[in-house]
C-alpha positions as a Markdown table, in Angstrom:
| # | Residue | x | y | z |
|---|---|---|---|---|
| 1 | Unk | 54.0 | -26.7 | 21.8 |
| 2 | Unk | 55.5 | -30.1 | 21.2 |
| 3 | Unk | 53.1 | -32.8 | 19.9 |
| 4 | Unk | 53.5 | -36.5 | 19.8 |
| 5 | Unk | 54.1 | -38.0 | 16.3 |
| 6 | Unk | 52.2 | -41.0 | 15.1 |
| 7 | Unk | 52.8 | -44.3 | 16.8 |
| 8 | Unk | 55.8 | -46.2 | 15.3 |
| 9 | Unk | 55.8 | -49.7 | 14.1 |
| 10 | Unk | 57.9 | -52.4 | 15.9 |
| 11 | Unk | 61.5 | -52.4 | 14.7 |
| 12 | Unk | 62.0 | -54.6 | 11.6 |
| 13 | Unk | 65.5 | -55.6 | 12.8 |
| 14 | Unk | 66.1 | -59.1 | 14.1 |
| 15 | Unk | 69.4 | -60.6 | 15.2 |
| 16 | Unk | 71.7 | -61.0 | 12.3 |
| 17 | Unk | 69.3 | -59.3 | 9.9 |
| 18 | Unk | 69.8 | -56.3 | 7.7 |
| 19 | Unk | 68.1 | -53.0 | 7.7 |
| 20 | Unk | 66.5 | -50.8 | 5.1 |
| 21 | Unk | 65.3 | -47.2 | 5.0 |
| 22 | Unk | 62.4 | -48.2 | 2.8 |
| 23 | Unk | 59.9 | -48.4 | 5.7 |
| 24 | Unk | 61.2 | -45.4 | 7.6 |
| 25 | Unk | 63.0 | -45.3 | 11.0 |
| 26 | Unk | 60.7 | -47.2 | 13.4 |
| 27 | Unk | 62.7 | -46.6 | 16.6 |
| 28 | Unk | 60.5 | -44.9 | 19.2 |
| 29 | Unk | 61.3 | -41.7 | 20.9 |
| 30 | Unk | 59.5 | -39.2 | 23.0 |
| 31 | Unk | 57.8 | -37.6 | 20.0 |
| 32 | Unk | 57.1 | -40.8 | 18.2 |
| 33 | Unk | 55.7 | -43.5 | 20.5 |
| 34 | Unk | 55.6 | -47.2 | 19.9 |
| 35 | Unk | 52.3 | -49.0 | 20.6 |
| 36 | Unk | 52.9 | -52.1 | 22.7 |
| 37 | Unk | 50.5 | -54.6 | 24.2 |
| 38 | Unk | 50.8 | -52.8 | 27.6 |
| 39 | Unk | 50.2 | -49.4 | 26.2 |
| 40 | Unk | 52.3 | -46.8 | 24.3 |
| 41 | Unk | 56.1 | -46.7 | 24.9 |
| 42 | Unk | 58.4 | -43.7 | 24.9 |
| 43 | Unk | 62.1 | -44.0 | 24.7 |
| 44 | Unk | 63.9 | -41.0 | 26.3 |
| 45 | Unk | 67.5 | -40.5 | 25.1 |
| 46 | Unk | 69.9 | -39.8 | 27.9 |
| 47 | Unk | 73.3 | -39.0 | 26.2 |
| 48 | Unk | 76.1 | -40.7 | 28.1 |
| 49 | Unk | 73.4 | -41.9 | 30.6 |
| 50 | Unk | 74.1 | -38.7 | 32.6 |
| 51 | Unk | 71.1 | -37.4 | 34.6 |
| 52 | Unk | 70.9 | -34.7 | 37.2 |
| 53 | Unk | 68.6 | -35.4 | 40.2 |
| 54 | Unk | 66.1 | -32.9 | 39.0 |
| 55 | Unk | 65.9 | -34.5 | 35.6 |
| 56 | Unk | 65.5 | -37.9 | 37.2 |
| 57 | Unk | 62.6 | -36.5 | 39.1 |
| 58 | Unk | 61.0 | -35.3 | 35.9 |
| 59 | Unk | 61.2 | -38.7 | 34.3 |
| 60 | Unk | 59.5 | -40.2 | 37.3 |
| 61 | Unk | 56.8 | -37.5 | 37.1 |
| 62 | Unk | 56.1 | -38.4 | 33.5 |
| 63 | Unk | 56.0 | -42.1 | 34.2 |
| 64 | Unk | 53.6 | -41.6 | 37.1 |
| 65 | Unk | 51.3 | -39.1 | 35.4 |
| 66 | Unk | 51.0 | -40.8 | 32.0 |
| 67 | Unk | 52.4 | -44.4 | 32.3 |
| 68 | Unk | 52.6 | -47.3 | 34.6 |
| 69 | Unk | 54.9 | -45.5 | 37.0 |
| 70 | Unk | 58.0 | -47.7 | 36.4 |
| 71 | Unk | 61.2 | -46.8 | 34.6 |
| 72 | Unk | 62.9 | -49.2 | 32.4 |
| 73 | Unk | 66.7 | -49.0 | 31.6 |
| 74 | Unk | 67.8 | -49.9 | 28.1 |
| 75 | Unk | 71.0 | -51.4 | 26.7 |
| 76 | Unk | 72.1 | -48.0 | 25.6 |
| 77 | Unk | 71.7 | -46.3 | 29.0 |
| 78 | Unk | 68.4 | -44.7 | 28.0 |
| 79 | Unk | 65.0 | -44.8 | 29.8 |
| 80 | Unk | 61.8 | -46.3 | 28.5 |
| 81 | Unk | 58.4 | -45.3 | 29.9 |
| 82 | Unk | 55.8 | -47.9 | 29.3 |
| 83 | Unk | 52.0 | -48.2 | 29.7 |
| 84 | Unk | 51.4 | -44.7 | 28.4 |
| 85 | Unk | 47.8 | -43.8 | 27.8 |
| 86 | Unk | 47.0 | -43.7 | 24.1 |
| 87 | Unk | 45.4 | -40.3 | 24.7 |
| 88 | Unk | 48.5 | -38.7 | 26.3 |
| 89 | Unk | 49.3 | -36.8 | 23.2 |
| 90 | Unk | 52.2 | -34.4 | 23.6 |
| 91 | Unk | 51.9 | -34.3 | 27.4 |
| 92 | Unk | 55.0 | -36.4 | 28.1 |
| 93 | Unk | 57.2 | -34.5 | 25.6 |
| 94 | Unk | 56.1 | -31.2 | 27.0 |
| 95 | Unk | 57.2 | -32.1 | 30.5 |
| 96 | Unk | 60.5 | -33.6 | 29.3 |
| 97 | Unk | 61.1 | -30.5 | 27.2 |
| 98 | Unk | 60.6 | -28.3 | 30.3 |
| 99 | Unk | 63.1 | -30.4 | 32.2 |
| 100 | Unk | 65.8 | -30.0 | 29.5 |
| 101 | Unk | 65.5 | -33.6 | 28.3 |
| 102 | Unk | 64.4 | -32.7 | 24.8 |
| 103 | Unk | 66.8 | -30.0 | 23.5 |
| 104 | Unk | 66.0 | -30.5 | 19.8 |
| 105 | Unk | 62.8 | -32.0 | 18.5 |
| 106 | Unk | 64.5 | -32.7 | 15.1 |
| 107 | Unk | 67.3 | -34.7 | 16.8 |
| 108 | Unk | 65.7 | -36.4 | 19.7 |
| 109 | Unk | 66.2 | -39.9 | 18.3 |
| 110 | Unk | 69.7 | -39.1 | 16.9 |
| 111 | Unk | 71.1 | -38.4 | 20.4 |
| 112 | Unk | 72.3 | -42.0 | 20.9 |
| 113 | Unk | 75.6 | -41.6 | 22.9 |
| 114 | Unk | 77.0 | -44.1 | 25.4 |
| 115 | Unk | 79.9 | -43.3 | 27.6 |
| 116 | Unk | 82.2 | -45.1 | 30.0 |
| 117 | Unk | 80.2 | -44.9 | 33.2 |
| 118 | Unk | 83.3 | -44.9 | 35.4 |
| 119 | Unk | 85.1 | -42.2 | 33.4 |
| 120 | Unk | 86.8 | -39.8 | 35.8 |
| 121 | Unk | 85.9 | -41.9 | 38.8 |
| 122 | Unk | 88.2 | -44.9 | 38.7 |
| 123 | Unk | 91.4 | -43.2 | 37.6 |
| 124 | Unk | 90.5 | -43.2 | 33.9 |
| 125 | Unk | 90.1 | -39.9 | 32.1 |
| 126 | Unk | 86.8 | -38.0 | 32.2 |
| 127 | Unk | 84.8 | -37.9 | 28.9 |
| 128 | Unk | 82.3 | -35.3 | 30.1 |
| 129 | Unk | 83.8 | -32.6 | 27.8 |
| 130 | Unk | 83.4 | -34.9 | 24.8 |
| 131 | Unk | 79.9 | -35.8 | 25.8 |
| 132 | Unk | 78.5 | -32.3 | 26.1 |
| 133 | Unk | 80.3 | -31.1 | 23.0 |
| 134 | Unk | 79.2 | -34.0 | 20.8 |
| 135 | Unk | 75.6 | -33.8 | 22.0 |
| 136 | Unk | 75.6 | -30.1 | 21.1 |
| 137 | Unk | 77.2 | -30.7 | 17.7 |
| 138 | Unk | 74.7 | -33.4 | 16.8 |
| 139 | Unk | 71.7 | -31.2 | 17.9 |
| 140 | Unk | 73.2 | -28.3 | 15.9 |
| 141 | Unk | 73.7 | -30.3 | 12.6 |
| 142 | Unk | 70.8 | -30.3 | 10.2 |
| 143 | Unk | 72.5 | -33.3 | 8.5 |
| 144 | Unk | 72.7 | -35.3 | 11.7 |
| 145 | Unk | 68.9 | -35.0 | 12.1 |
| 146 | Unk | 68.7 | -37.8 | 9.4 |
| 147 | Unk | 70.6 | -40.3 | 11.6 |
| 148 | Unk | 68.4 | -43.2 | 12.6 |
| 149 | Unk | 67.4 | -44.1 | 16.1 |
| 150 | Unk | 69.8 | -47.1 | 15.8 |
| 151 | Unk | 73.0 | -45.2 | 14.9 |
| 152 | Unk | 75.3 | -45.1 | 18.0 |
| 153 | Unk | 78.2 | -43.0 | 19.2 |
| 154 | Unk | 80.4 | -44.3 | 22.0 |
| 155 | Unk | 82.9 | -42.4 | 24.2 |
| 156 | Unk | 85.4 | -44.7 | 25.9 |
| 157 | Unk | 87.7 | -43.5 | 28.7 |
| 158 | Unk | 90.3 | -46.1 | 27.6 |
| 159 | Unk | 88.8 | -48.9 | 29.7 |
| 160 | Unk | 87.5 | -50.7 | 26.5 |
| 161 | Unk | 84.0 | -51.0 | 28.1 |
| 162 | Unk | 81.8 | -49.1 | 25.6 |
| 163 | Unk | 84.3 | -49.6 | 22.8 |
| 164 | Unk | 83.1 | -53.2 | 22.9 |
| 165 | Unk | 79.4 | -52.3 | 22.4 |
| 166 | Unk | 79.5 | -52.2 | 18.6 |
| 167 | Unk | 79.0 | -48.5 | 18.1 |
| 168 | Unk | 79.0 | -46.8 | 14.7 |
| 169 | Unk | 81.5 | -44.2 | 15.8 |
| 170 | Unk | 83.7 | -44.6 | 18.8 |
| 171 | Unk | 86.1 | -42.1 | 20.5 |
| 172 | Unk | 88.7 | -43.6 | 22.8 |
| 173 | Unk | 90.9 | -41.7 | 25.2 |
| 174 | Unk | 94.6 | -42.6 | 25.1 |
| 175 | Unk | 97.6 | -40.8 | 26.4 |
| 176 | Unk | 95.9 | -37.4 | 26.3 |
| 177 | Unk | 94.8 | -37.9 | 22.7 |
| 178 | Unk | 91.6 | -39.3 | 21.0 |
| 179 | Unk | 91.4 | -42.4 | 18.9 |
| 180 | Unk | 88.6 | -42.6 | 16.4 |
| 181 | Unk | 87.0 | -45.9 | 15.3 |
| 182 | Unk | 84.4 | -46.2 | 12.6 |
| 183 | Unk | 82.2 | -49.3 | 12.9 |
| 184 | Unk | 84.2 | -52.4 | 13.8 |
| 185 | Unk | 87.3 | -51.4 | 11.8 |
| 186 | Unk | 90.6 | -52.5 | 13.5 |
| 187 | Unk | 92.1 | -49.3 | 12.2 |
| 188 | Unk | 91.8 | -46.2 | 14.5 |
| 189 | Unk | 92.9 | -42.7 | 13.8 |
| 190 | Unk | 94.7 | -40.5 | 16.3 |
| 191 | Unk | 93.7 | -36.9 | 16.9 |
| 192 | Unk | 94.2 | -34.3 | 19.6 |
| 193 | Unk | 91.6 | -34.9 | 22.3 |
| 194 | Unk | 89.9 | -31.5 | 21.6 |
| 195 | Unk | 89.2 | -32.6 | 18.0 |
| 196 | Unk | 87.4 | -35.8 | 18.9 |
| 197 | Unk | 83.7 | -34.6 | 19.0 |
| 198 | Unk | 83.9 | -32.8 | 15.6 |
| 199 | Unk | 85.6 | -35.9 | 14.1 |
| 200 | Unk | 82.7 | -38.1 | 15.4 |
| 201 | Unk | 80.1 | -35.8 | 13.9 |
| 202 | Unk | 82.0 | -35.7 | 10.6 |
| 203 | Unk | 82.2 | -39.5 | 10.5 |
| 204 | Unk | 78.4 | -39.6 | 11.1 |
| 205 | Unk | 77.7 | -37.1 | 8.3 |
| 206 | Unk | 80.0 | -39.0 | 5.9 |
| 207 | Unk | 78.2 | -42.2 | 6.8 |
| 208 | Unk | 74.9 | -40.6 | 5.8 |
| 209 | Unk | 76.3 | -39.7 | 2.5 |
| 210 | Unk | 77.6 | -43.2 | 2.0 |
| 211 | Unk | 74.3 | -44.7 | 3.0 |
| 212 | Unk | 72.2 | -42.9 | 0.4 |
| 213 | Unk | 72.3 | -45.6 | -2.2 |
| 214 | Unk | 72.5 | -48.7 | 0.1 |
| 215 | Unk | 69.7 | -47.6 | 2.5 |
| 216 | Unk | 71.8 | -48.6 | 5.5 |
| 217 | Unk | 70.8 | -47.5 | 9.0 |
| 218 | Unk | 74.2 | -48.3 | 10.6 |
| 219 | Unk | 77.8 | -48.7 | 9.5 |
| 220 | Unk | 77.7 | -52.5 | 9.8 |
| 221 | Unk | 74.9 | -52.5 | 7.2 |
| 222 | Unk | 76.9 | -50.9 | 4.5 |
| 223 | Unk | 78.2 | -53.0 | 1.7 |
| 224 | Unk | 81.8 | -54.0 | 2.3 |
| 225 | Unk | 83.3 | -51.8 | -0.3 |
| 226 | Unk | 81.3 | -48.8 | 0.8 |
| 227 | Unk | 82.2 | -49.4 | 4.4 |
| 228 | Unk | 85.9 | -49.6 | 3.6 |
| 229 | Unk | 85.6 | -46.3 | 1.6 |
| 230 | Unk | 83.9 | -44.6 | 4.6 |
| 231 | Unk | 86.7 | -45.6 | 6.9 |
| 232 | Unk | 89.3 | -44.3 | 4.5 |
| 233 | Unk | 87.4 | -41.0 | 4.1 |
| 234 | Unk | 87.3 | -40.5 | 7.8 |
| 235 | Unk | 91.0 | -41.4 | 8.0 |
| 236 | Unk | 91.8 | -38.8 | 5.4 |
| 237 | Unk | 90.6 | -36.1 | 7.7 |
| 238 | Unk | 92.3 | -37.5 | 10.8 |
| 239 | Unk | 95.8 | -38.3 | 12.0 |
| 240 | Unk | 98.1 | -41.3 | 12.0 |
| 241 | Unk | 96.6 | -44.8 | 11.7 |
| 242 | Unk | 97.0 | -47.4 | 14.5 |
| 243 | Unk | 95.9 | -51.0 | 14.7 |
| 244 | Unk | 93.7 | -51.6 | 17.7 |
| 245 | Unk | 91.1 | -54.4 | 17.4 |
| 246 | Unk | 87.8 | -53.8 | 19.1 |
| 247 | Unk | 87.5 | -55.5 | 22.5 |
| 248 | Unk | 85.4 | -58.7 | 22.4 |
| 249 | Unk | 83.7 | -58.3 | 25.7 |
| 250 | Unk | 81.9 | -55.3 | 27.1 |
| 251 | Unk | 82.5 | -55.4 | 30.9 |
| 252 | Unk | 79.9 | -53.7 | 33.2 |
| 253 | Unk | 81.0 | -51.8 | 36.3 |
| 254 | Unk | 81.1 | -54.2 | 39.3 |
| 255 | Unk | 78.3 | -53.4 | 41.8 |
| 256 | Unk | 79.6 | -51.9 | 45.0 |
| 257 | Unk | 81.9 | -49.0 | 45.9 |
| 258 | Unk | 84.0 | -47.5 | 43.1 |
| 259 | Unk | 87.5 | -46.5 | 44.1 |
| 260 | Unk | 90.3 | -44.4 | 42.6 |
| 261 | Unk | 93.9 | -43.7 | 43.6 |
| 262 | Unk | 94.0 | -40.9 | 46.2 |
| 263 | Unk | 96.5 | -38.4 | 44.9 |
| 264 | Unk | 96.3 | -36.2 | 48.0 |
| 265 | Unk | 98.5 | -38.7 | 49.9 |
| 266 | Unk | 102.1 | -39.7 | 49.1 |
| 267 | Unk | 101.2 | -43.4 | 49.4 |
| 268 | Unk | 100.3 | -44.7 | 45.9 |
| 269 | Unk | 98.3 | -47.6 | 47.3 |
| 270 | Unk | 95.8 | -45.3 | 49.1 |
| 271 | Unk | 92.4 | -45.1 | 47.4 |
| 272 | Unk | 89.2 | -43.2 | 48.0 |
| 273 | Unk | 85.6 | -44.1 | 47.3 |
| 274 | Unk | 84.5 | -41.9 | 44.4 |
| 275 | Unk | 81.1 | -43.5 | 43.6 |
| 276 | Unk | 78.9 | -46.4 | 44.1 |
| 277 | Unk | 77.6 | -48.8 | 41.5 |
| 278 | Unk | 74.4 | -50.8 | 41.5 |
| 279 | Unk | 72.7 | -53.2 | 39.1 |
| 280 | Unk | 68.9 | -53.1 | 38.4 |
| 281 | Unk | 67.3 | -56.6 | 38.1 |
| 282 | Unk | 66.0 | -56.8 | 34.5 |
| 283 | Unk | 66.5 | -53.1 | 34.2 |
| 284 | Unk | 63.1 | -52.4 | 35.8 |
| 285 | Unk | 62.7 | -49.7 | 38.5 |
| 286 | Unk | 59.7 | -49.2 | 40.7 |
| 287 | Unk | 58.9 | -45.6 | 41.7 |
| 288 | Unk | 60.2 | -46.1 | 45.3 |
| 289 | Unk | 63.5 | -47.5 | 44.0 |
| 290 | Unk | 63.9 | -44.6 | 41.5 |
| 291 | Unk | 63.2 | -42.1 | 44.3 |
| 292 | Unk | 65.8 | -43.7 | 46.6 |
| 293 | Unk | 68.4 | -43.6 | 43.8 |
| 294 | Unk | 67.6 | -39.9 | 43.1 |
| 295 | Unk | 67.7 | -39.0 | 46.8 |
| 296 | Unk | 71.0 | -40.7 | 47.1 |
| 297 | Unk | 72.4 | -38.9 | 44.1 |
| 298 | Unk | 71.2 | -35.5 | 45.5 |
| 299 | Unk | 72.8 | -36.2 | 48.8 |
| 300 | Unk | 76.3 | -36.9 | 47.5 |
| 301 | Unk | 76.9 | -35.5 | 44.1 |
| 302 | Unk | 73.6 | -34.7 | 42.3 |
| 303 | Unk | 74.3 | -37.0 | 39.4 |
| 304 | Unk | 73.2 | -40.4 | 38.2 |
| 305 | Unk | 74.9 | -42.3 | 35.4 |
| 306 | Unk | 72.8 | -44.9 | 33.7 |
| 307 | Unk | 74.9 | -47.7 | 32.2 |
| 308 | Unk | 74.5 | -49.7 | 29.0 |
| 309 | Unk | 74.3 | -52.8 | 31.3 |
| 310 | Unk | 71.1 | -51.6 | 33.0 |
| 311 | Unk | 72.8 | -50.4 | 36.1 |
| 312 | Unk | 73.4 | -47.0 | 37.7 |
| 313 | Unk | 76.6 | -45.3 | 39.0 |
| 314 | Unk | 76.2 | -42.5 | 41.5 |
| 315 | Unk | 79.3 | -40.3 | 41.8 |
| 316 | Unk | 80.4 | -39.0 | 45.2 |
| 317 | Unk | 82.8 | -38.5 | 46.8 |
| 318 | Unk | 81.4 | -40.8 | 49.5 |
| 319 | Unk | 84.4 | -41.2 | 51.8 |
| 320 | Unk | 87.1 | -38.9 | 53.1 |
| 321 | Unk | 90.7 | -39.7 | 51.8 |
| 322 | Unk | 92.2 | -42.7 | 53.5 |
| 323 | Unk | 88.9 | -44.3 | 54.6 |
| 324 | Unk | 88.1 | -47.9 | 53.9 |
| 325 | Unk | 85.0 | -48.8 | 51.9 |
| 326 | Unk | 83.2 | -50.2 | 54.9 |
| 327 | Unk | 84.0 | -47.7 | 57.7 |
| 328 | Unk | 84.9 | -44.1 | 58.2 |
| 329 | Unk | 87.7 | -42.7 | 60.3 |
| 330 | Unk | 85.5 | -42.8 | 63.5 |
| 331 | Unk | 84.9 | -46.5 | 63.1 |
| 332 | Unk | 81.3 | -45.9 | 62.2 |
| 333 | Unk | 79.8 | -47.3 | 59.0 |
| 334 | Unk | 81.1 | -45.3 | 56.0 |
| 335 | Unk | 78.7 | -43.3 | 53.8 |
| 336 | Unk | 79.2 | -45.6 | 50.8 |
| 337 | Unk | 78.4 | -48.7 | 52.9 |
| 338 | Unk | 75.3 | -47.0 | 54.3 |
| 339 | Unk | 74.1 | -46.0 | 50.8 |
| 340 | Unk | 74.7 | -49.4 | 49.4 |
| 341 | Unk | 72.9 | -51.1 | 52.4 |
| 342 | Unk | 69.8 | -48.9 | 51.8 |
| 343 | Unk | 69.8 | -49.7 | 48.0 |
| 344 | Unk | 70.3 | -53.4 | 48.7 |
| 345 | Unk | 67.3 | -53.3 | 51.0 |
| 346 | Unk | 65.3 | -51.8 | 48.2 |
| 347 | Unk | 66.0 | -54.8 | 45.9 |
| 348 | Unk | 68.9 | -53.4 | 43.9 |
| 349 | Unk | 72.2 | -55.3 | 43.1 |
| 350 | Unk | 75.0 | -54.0 | 45.3 |
| 351 | Unk | 77.5 | -56.8 | 45.2 |
| 352 | Unk | 78.8 | -59.6 | 43.0 |
| 353 | Unk | 77.1 | -62.3 | 45.0 |
| 354 | Unk | 73.5 | -61.4 | 43.9 |
| 355 | Unk | 71.8 | -64.1 | 41.9 |
| 356 | Unk | 70.5 | -61.4 | 39.6 |
| 357 | Unk | 74.1 | -60.4 | 38.6 |
| 358 | Unk | 74.4 | -60.8 | 34.8 |
| 359 | Unk | 70.8 | -61.8 | 34.2 |
| 360 | Unk | 68.8 | -59.8 | 31.5 |
| 361 | Unk | 65.6 | -60.2 | 29.6 |
| 362 | Unk | 63.5 | -58.4 | 27.1 |
| 363 | Unk | 60.0 | -57.2 | 28.2 |
| 364 | Unk | 58.4 | -60.4 | 27.1 |
| 365 | Unk | 54.7 | -61.3 | 27.4 |
| 366 | Unk | 52.3 | -59.7 | 28.1 |
| 367 | Unk | 54.0 | -56.4 | 27.3 |
| 368 | Unk | 55.1 | -57.5 | 23.8 |
| 369 | Unk | 52.7 | -59.2 | 21.3 |
| 370 | Unk | 55.6 | -60.9 | 19.5 |
| 371 | Unk | 56.9 | -62.6 | 22.7 |
| 372 | Unk | 56.1 | -66.3 | 23.0 |
| 373 | Unk | 56.3 | -66.3 | 26.8 |
| 374 | Unk | 56.7 | -64.3 | 30.0 |
| 375 | Unk | 60.5 | -64.5 | 29.8 |
| 376 | Unk | 61.0 | -62.2 | 32.8 |
| 377 | Unk | 59.1 | -64.5 | 35.1 |
| 378 | Unk | 61.1 | -67.5 | 33.6 |
| 379 | Unk | 64.4 | -65.7 | 34.2 |
| 380 | Unk | 63.4 | -65.0 | 37.8 |
| 381 | Unk | 62.4 | -68.6 | 38.3 |
| 382 | Unk | 65.8 | -69.8 | 36.9 |
| 383 | Unk | 68.1 | -67.5 | 38.9 |
| 384 | Unk | 70.7 | -69.4 | 41.0 |
| 385 | Unk | 74.4 | -69.3 | 41.7 |
| 386 | Unk | 76.2 | -66.4 | 40.0 |
| 387 | Unk | 77.4 | -67.5 | 36.6 |
| 388 | Unk | 80.7 | -66.7 | 34.9 |
| 389 | Unk | 78.9 | -65.4 | 31.8 |
| 390 | Unk | 75.9 | -63.1 | 31.5 |
| 391 | Unk | 72.6 | -64.6 | 30.3 |
| 392 | Unk | 69.9 | -62.9 | 28.3 |
| 393 | Unk | 66.4 | -64.2 | 27.8 |
| 394 | Unk | 64.4 | -63.3 | 24.7 |
| 395 | Unk | 60.8 | -63.9 | 24.0 |
| 396 | Unk | 61.3 | -64.2 | 20.2 |
| 397 | Unk | 64.0 | -64.2 | 17.6 |
| 398 | Unk | 64.4 | -60.4 | 17.5 |
| 399 | Unk | 66.4 | -60.5 | 20.8 |
| 400 | Unk | 65.6 | -56.9 | 21.6 |
| 401 | Unk | 68.2 | -55.3 | 23.9 |
| 402 | Unk | 70.6 | -58.3 | 23.9 |
| 403 | Unk | 74.2 | -57.8 | 25.1 |
| 404 | Unk | 77.4 | -57.8 | 23.1 |
| 405 | Unk | 80.5 | -59.8 | 23.4 |
| 406 | Unk | 80.3 | -63.2 | 25.1 |
| 407 | Unk | 77.0 | -64.3 | 26.7 |
| 408 | Unk | 74.5 | -67.1 | 27.0 |
| 409 | Unk | 71.5 | -66.6 | 24.6 |
| 410 | Unk | 68.1 | -68.0 | 25.7 |
| 411 | Unk | 65.4 | -67.6 | 23.0 |
| 412 | Unk | 61.9 | -68.9 | 23.2 |
| 413 | Unk | 60.8 | -70.7 | 20.1 |
| 414 | Unk | 57.7 | -72.8 | 19.3 |
| 415 | Unk | 59.9 | -75.9 | 19.9 |
| 416 | Unk | 61.1 | -74.8 | 23.3 |
| 417 | Unk | 63.8 | -72.6 | 24.9 |
| 418 | Unk | 66.9 | -72.6 | 22.7 |
| 419 | Unk | 70.2 | -72.0 | 24.6 |
| 420 | Unk | 73.5 | -71.1 | 22.9 |
| 421 | Unk | 76.9 | -69.6 | 23.8 |
| 422 | Unk | 77.6 | -66.5 | 21.8 |
| 423 | Unk | 81.2 | -65.2 | 21.3 |
| 424 | Unk | 80.9 | -62.1 | 19.2 |
| 425 | Unk | 79.9 | -63.3 | 15.7 |
| 426 | Unk | 80.4 | -67.0 | 16.7 |
| 427 | Unk | 77.7 | -69.1 | 18.1 |
| 428 | Unk | 78.2 | -72.6 | 19.6 |
| 429 | Unk | 75.8 | -75.5 | 18.8 |
| 430 | Unk | 72.4 | -74.9 | 20.4 |
| 431 | Unk | 70.5 | -76.9 | 23.0 |
| 432 | Unk | 66.7 | -76.9 | 23.2 |
| 433 | Unk | 64.8 | -77.5 | 26.4 |
| 434 | Unk | 61.1 | -78.3 | 26.1 |
| 435 | Unk | 58.5 | -77.2 | 28.7 |
| 436 | Unk | 60.5 | -78.3 | 31.9 |
| 437 | Unk | 61.3 | -75.4 | 34.2 |
| 438 | Unk | 63.7 | -77.4 | 36.3 |
| 439 | Unk | 65.6 | -78.7 | 33.3 |
| 440 | Unk | 65.6 | -75.2 | 31.9 |
| 441 | Unk | 67.1 | -73.7 | 35.0 |
| 442 | Unk | 69.7 | -76.4 | 35.2 |
| 443 | Unk | 70.7 | -76.0 | 31.5 |
| 444 | Unk | 71.1 | -72.2 | 31.8 |
| 445 | Unk | 73.1 | -72.5 | 35.0 |
| 446 | Unk | 75.4 | -75.1 | 33.3 |
| 447 | Unk | 75.9 | -72.9 | 30.3 |
| 448 | Unk | 76.8 | -69.9 | 32.4 |
| 449 | Unk | 79.4 | -71.8 | 34.6 |
């Protein structure tokens, strides 16, 4: 029988800080819960964000039986269950294990894998083979059990979307081969595609060896000379070196229908709807919304893909070849349009004109004791015209779950809300707005424009 481990402490990491193994890995999982102000929290790893409808049902059952009933999407395409009863013990883990969501108790926090959510759906290559093999390899490696809950693998279909997320080891599909990136190194190593997952595991195991003396949790935390040696060690086991800087901006799938070239017709301009994409305001899903998403997935393809941008892609196919995205051959509303209309009515983001597009926030007060305000309510009060840049609201300096690349950073401080424009490692001069909701909304809107 699986039992819950002791409650974890909050993560010691803050934006721009360093990490150390001295205090142990504090990242929550399903066996080690984190005690928050709104109850215990479980983080369920969903490698690649890929869920079957049945497993999605199991998550909802655990949230309803032991927690507050809601499901919260994370910036790594995982699911958090909040408000768990302190007396729940190993109950959540037992149900998740029965559903196949906990294949290895020793590795449950090491299964951090993000994948391009549109892989195989928009004309880019599928990474499903990489995903299943890498997850199996990680769970089968006794060494990999020592990876922290922060260490991240990324599987990029060549779109550059998850390559931009700052993973520790990234596999990139290119011309039928696999490129391997370690940390943020500009150098990538070319391998046959079939060798990618084993190369990723080897890189992670070499990292653990390199991290013994430094106490680093992630590649970026290694001393410069150790990190350089690690990249060279991985390169020595791989193929030719290429120069490919990491993309600066991680671009989320646009909400709406997903199309791909239709190869069944001779016209190269013909496309078919292969999936639908929706955003989730602040990543928070009520039970009815989750049920609707699951029912939609079961009706069309039986799969949901949770994205690192707190959205969900539901693969189809939704339309017959040659159909438009808004109507079928008979002139009646197409299946993709019908599904999107129902999801929009449920409060999800189904098009680029939603005021919630690009708006994110940490859990804030009252769920987190460290938060200085209810940033989710403040973010909702400040929504307006869709901005060019995403914005993320943080209740304290830790900025839990913040995005990568270019974005507007809103942080609550004792002096007021501090607003700055972030471009990778560069941050523009900051503006502070003090206790004026109208001025705050105006300043955020102006910064996003």
